[in-house]
N, C-alpha and C positions, 0 to 999 in steps of 0.2 A: 469635443462637440460644442458647437455654438448654440447659445440660447436665443430663441426668437424674441424680438422686441415687440411689446404691445403697441398697437397703433392708438393714437389719441382719438377719442370719440369726436365725431364731427359736431360742431355747434349747430343748433337749430337756427335757420334763417329767421330774422326778425322782419316782419312786414311793417313798412312805414306808409303813412298816409299824409296827404297835404290838406291844410285848411287855409282859407284866405281870410285875412282880417283887413278892415279898413279903419285907419286911424287918422285923426286930424293932425295937422302939422305940429301944434304944440305938444300933443301926446307923443308923437314920433321923436321930437327933439328931447323931451324928458327921458324917454327910454334910451336914446342914444347917449345922453349925458350920464345917466345912471350906469349904463354898461361901461362907459369910458372910465368912470370913477372906480367901479368894482372890478374892472379888467376882465369882463366876460362878454360873450357875444350876445346880441339881442335874442337870437334863437334859444340859447341856454337860459336866459333870463325868463323868457315867456314859458318855456317848458317847466322850469322850476316853479313859476307862479301857478301854472295850471295844476301841477302835482300837489302843491301845498293846499290849493283850494279843494281839490278832490279828496285829500286826506281829511279835511275838516268837514266837508259837506256831503261827501259821496258815500259815507259809511251806512247811512240810513236808507239807501236806495235798494230795493229788491226787484228783481226781474219777475214779471208775471209768467207763470208756467202756462203753456198752451193747453187749452181744454179740448179734449177729443170730442168728436161729434156724438159718440156713443155714451158719453157720461151724462148721467141724469142730474138735472137741476132740481133743487128742493121745491121750486115753484111749480115744476111739472108734476110732482107728486101731489101737491096740494090741489092743483087743477083736476087731476084724475079722481081724487076723493070727492070733490065737490060734484063732479059730473055723475058719479055713481049713486 
């Protein structure tokens, strides 16, 4: 009797987004020269630079949680006590 093989789990698709940058001619030339020396593509260099920047400066960012309309604000309570 043959044993059934397990199928590999499908990888989750990664969504990609585009950003546009405008660089001056000297900046572009510096990037191209740097990439030529390091033997990487400009796209990889920019992605790595953004990743490093976010590691250093992105850790202290926190998303604000949305406040529902029914939630009471402390200032509402103070106003109610003053009115009474």
